Structures are given as structure tokens and as C-alpha cells.
N, C-alpha and C positions, 0 to 999 in steps of 0.2 A: 617318453616324455611329449606330452602334446605341444603341437605348434601354437604359436600365437592365435592363428586364425581357429583353432578347435578347441578353445578353451570355452566349455559349457558354463553357465552361470552358477555362480558359487554357492547360491542357497541350498542347491539339492547335492547333498553329501554323495561323495563315489561311493562310500561303502554302506548306502542304503540303497539297494535295489529297487525297492518299490518306489520311494521317492524320485529316484534316478528314471525309473520308467515313466512316471508320471512327467516329469520335466521333459523328457526327450520324445514321449509321444502325444500328450495331450495338453500340456499348459502352454496356453497362446494361440492353439488352433482354433481358426474360426468354426464358431459352432451355430448352427441355424435351425437345428431340430428343436422344436416347441418343448417336448417332453424333457429332452436332455437339459435345456436350458432351466427348466422347472426345477430338476433334480438339483442342479450344482447351485442354483440360487437357494435352495432349501438347504444344502450341506454348507454353504457359507455362513448360513443364519446359525446351524448347529454348532460351527466354528466359534462363534462369539465366545470370548474370554478362553479359549482353548488353542492350540496348535492346530495347522492344517495337517501336520502328520498324523495327529491323534484321529481325524476324522478320516484321511485316506487310509489306514490301517483298519478302520472298521466301516468302510464305504460298503463292502459286499454284504455285510451284516445290516446295514442300512436299508439297501436295496430289497434283501429278504424282508426285513420287518416292515417296510412301506411299500409292498406290493409293486416293487420296480419302480417306484416313485409314480404310479398311475394316478392322475390327479381326480378321476371320476371315482375310484375306489377311495381315496384318502379321504375325498369330501364327504363320503358317507360312513367314515368310522364311529362306531357306537362307543359306550362307556367301557364295554367289556374289553373292546380291542385297544381302547386307551390303557387299561390295567394291564394287559398283556403287554403292551411296549413299556410300561413303566418296569415291569419285571424282567425284561430283556437286557440281560447284562452285556450283550454284543453291541448296543448302541449308547448314545449320551441319552441317559434317562432324566430327562427335564420335562416335567409337566408343562412349563410355559412353552417351551420350544416345541415340542408335542401338538398342544393346542394351536400354537401358532401356524405349524405345518397343515393342520386341517382346515383352518381359516384360510391361509394362503391358498390352497387347493382350490377352495370355492371361488377365490377372486380370480385365480388363473383361469378356471372354467368361463366365468363372465367376460374376461378378457377375449379369450378364444371366441365366443359368440359375438361380443361387439367389435372387435378391432378386425379390419377387413384382412390384413395380413398375420394375424394370430399373433402369439406371445411372442414368436421370434422377431416379427416385425415391429412390434410395439416397442420391444427393448433396442434393436439395431436402429431403430429412429434417432436415439437419443446420440448415435454417432454417425448419423446421416448415412448409415448403411455400410460404411467402410471403416476398418479397423484404425485406430489412431495409432502411427508409428512413433514410438519415442527412441529416444538415442540414451540408453542408460549405460554408461561405462562400468559402475558398481551397483549391484541390487540394492546396497543401502541407501542409495541416492534416488530411488525411484519415489514418486508421489505416494501418498496413501489414502489420498482422495482427489477428485478432480470437480470441475463445474460440470462436466458430465455426469460423474457419478451423483453429484449433488442433486442434479436435476432428476435423474432416474430414481434416486432413493425418495424424493420428495414426492414424485409422482405415482410411486408404488405405496408410499404411506397414506397419500390422498385417498388412494381407492381401497386400503384397509390392509394392506401387506403389513407383516410384521417381522423383525429381525433383518430391517433391510436399511440401515442408515448407510450414509454416504461411504463410509471406509469398509463395511462388508460389501458394498456394490461395487466399490472398486476393485475390490481382490477377485471378486467375480468376474467383472470385465476383463480382468487381467487373464484369468483362467479360462475362458469362453472366446478370447481373441479379438474382443471389441477395443483391447489394447495392448499394443505389443510392447511389453516391458521385459523383454529377454534383452540380457546384456549386449550390447553391439558385436562384441567378440565370439558371442555364442553362435555357433552354427545355426541353431534355431532362429535367430532374429530374422535371418534372410529367408530360411525355409519356410516359416510360417506365413510370410507375406505373400508366398506364391499361392497359398491355400483360401485366399480371400476371393469371395465372388466377385 
């Protein structure tokens, strides 16, 4: 029987080891790597209309199909490559989302070229470089968007990004540790705070 202090967030089922590992090791950990942030933002875009569990279970397939989310390669995808992606049952075969990923890769490269602190610095500036620590008692009570996610979504869209509305962006911010929405009784709530720069 877990103690009150060791009750992990209820959204990650105990009987789902993949989801559980994602919660225990990744979700909410501050991420500063440019390419890793690009990957997560793209995957959150693919999640639109679906569950994160669906994407999580296909993540390795996505990485293989999209050249480990290498933006330089994705930006140069040909029509033949798009056709192969559309025939890949291991990923979400949405032409709209695949096309958006290619366009987003091109914009990512532009941001990397023009922003002094790269893609990571550009995104983290929306939270002034430090994670927002919320005090969520039950995951059902956390916000689905915030002023910061709305501002980030607006700027991403202005630059031409697709599948980056404020709700998708807020989920992204939670996942990459820009927002700490672990439940306060979850051991990870304090643990991820120690990992911030």
C-alpha cells in the first residue's frame, strides 16, 4: 500500500508499464535540447484528436520513419518519401500532419538560424527560462491552456508552424517541464523541480 507521499499522478495507470515509465522518467522533466523539443512538439501535433497513449506506443515507429526527427532531413522530404510515410502503418498516416511536419522543420531551421539561443531559448523565453510550478491536487483540475501557451502558440503560428494551438502547446509545455503539473502528492512533483537549470 503506497504512502500518502508516494502516490503518483493518477493519469498514468499502474497496469500500463509504458505509460508509467513515461510518467516516472520523462513527463515534466525540463528539456533544453533543441532537437528533442522539436520532436516533442511534432508528436504533440500528431496527437491532435487522438490520445497521447496512441502516440507513445508508436513513438519508436515515428522516430524511425522521420529520421529521428532530424529537422534538416525532414525539411528536404520528397514526394516519394511522403508517399512512403502515408503507407507506413506504424505511424499516424495523416497527409495534413505529415505536410505540417515538413513545414515545421523548415521553420525550426529558420528559428535556429535567427534566434541567438536557438529553438530551446526561443521556447523557454515564454516562461522566462524557468518552469512554472503549479499545485495540482488532482490531474483533472489542471489547466488545458495558459497565457504562456497562448502566447507561444500565437508566435509559432505567426512564424508558420502548424498543429500548435494553445491546448497542444500547453500539453507540450507540461511534457517538457516548462510547466510542472505533477500532482503535489506525486514524488515527481518535487523531483522534477530539482532538474531545472
